[in-house]
N, C-alpha and C positions, 0 to 999 in steps of 0.2 A: 757322190755324183760320179766318181771315177769309173763306176761299173755301168753307167748308162752309156748308150751309144747314140750318135747323132745321124744314123743312117749307115750306108755302105758306099764305098768308093767303087769305081768301075771294075776293079778286080774282085769285088765281093768282100773286101776287108772292112771291118768296122771303123767308122769315123768317130773319134772321141767327141763326146758331148762337151761343148764349151759355150760360153755366152755368145761367141761369134757364130757358131753353127745354129744356135737358137735364133739369133737376130737374122741370119740369112734365111731361115725358114719363114720368119714373119715378113720379110721384105718381098716374098713371093705372093703374099695374100693380096687380093684385089682391093684397090682403092679408086676413088674417082676425084679428080681435081675440083669437081663441082660440089662436093660434099661441104656443107656449111662448117665453118671453123670449129664451132663448139662440139659438133658431132665428130668431126675428124680428130679432135683432141681426145675424145673418149676411145676411139679406135686406136690411136697412138698409145694411150695409157694401157689398153689391153695387150698390145704388142710388147710394150715395155715390161709389163708384169710377166708375160710369158718368158721374155728373155731373162729377167731378174729372178725367175724361179730357180735358176741355177744356184743362186745363193739362198733363197728362201722358197722351198718347194711348194709351200702353201699358196704362193702367189698364182699358181696355175689356176686354181679354183676362182680366185678373185678376178683373174683375167677374163674368165668366162662371164662372170657377173657383169663386169664393165662392158664387155662386148655386147651383151644383151641389152644393157642400158643404152648403148649407141643405137641399136636397132629401134628401141622404143622411142628415143629422141628423134630418129629419122622419120618414123611413122607420124609422130606428133607434129613434126615440121611440115610434112606433106598434108596431114589431115588435122587441122588445128581445133576442130570442134570438141574433141573428147579427150578426157584424161585417162580413161580406162584402156589398158593395153588390150584386153580381150575385145572390146568394141572397136578399137583401132584396127586390129587384125581382121575382124569381120568386115569392117567398112572397106579396108584396102582390097580384100578379096572381092567384095561386091563390085567395086569400081574397077576391078581387074588391074590394079596397080601391082598386085602380087598374084602368083598362080595359086591354085588350090593346094598344090604340094607345099609351096612356100607357107601358106596359111597354116597347114597342118604342122609343119616343123616349127613355125613361130609359136603356135599354141603350146607345143611341148616346151619350147624355150621360155614361154611366159610362166608355165608351171614351175620350171626349173628356177627361173629368176625369183619367183615367190618363195620357193624352198630355201634358196640361198639368202634371201633377204630376211627371212624369219626362221633362223636356224635353232635347233635344239642343242647344237654343239658344233664343233669344227668339222669341216669336210675337206678331205684332200683327195684330189683326182690325179691321174697320171697324165703324161704327155699325150699318150694315145687317145685318152678320153677328151682332153681339153682342146688340142690343136684343131680337130675337125670342127668343133663348135665355134671357136673363135674365128676360124677361117670362113665358116658359113655366115657368121654375122657380118664379116667384112664384105663378102660377096653380095649379100642382100642390100647392105647400105650402098655399095657401089652401083648396084642395079637400080636402086631408087633414085640415084642422082646421076644417071647416065646423061 
C-alpha cells in the first residue's frame, strides 16, 4: 500500500494513502439525514469497507456490493410492492422518482450486483473503479431521501 497515493497536494506532490485519507474521501460522499437508519447503515458499511481496504484490498469490491444493496433497499423502501430490483428500477423511472439516466446506471449496477452476488471466483477492483460507484450509490440514496 505504500506505493499507492491518496491524491495530490496543492503543490502537486503525492499524498500518501492512509486510512485517514480514505476516510476523508468517504466523508465527502453525499448523505441525507432523512435516510432510514437501516439504509444509512448499509451506506456506512460501504464507506467503512472502502476505508478498511487499506488493510484488506478486497474490501473495495465488497464495498461496491454493499452500496448497491443500499440503493436496492432505498428503492424498496420507496416502492414497497415489488422484490425485483429490475422492476423497482423500471417503476421508479416510470414514476419519475429517478431520471432515465439514473435508471440506466442503476440497471448496470443491478447487473453488477448480480455478478458480485453469484461469483465464479474472487474479484478485486481498484480504488479508481470502486470509488465512483460507491459515491454514485450514496448520491442516489441521498437524492431519494431529500
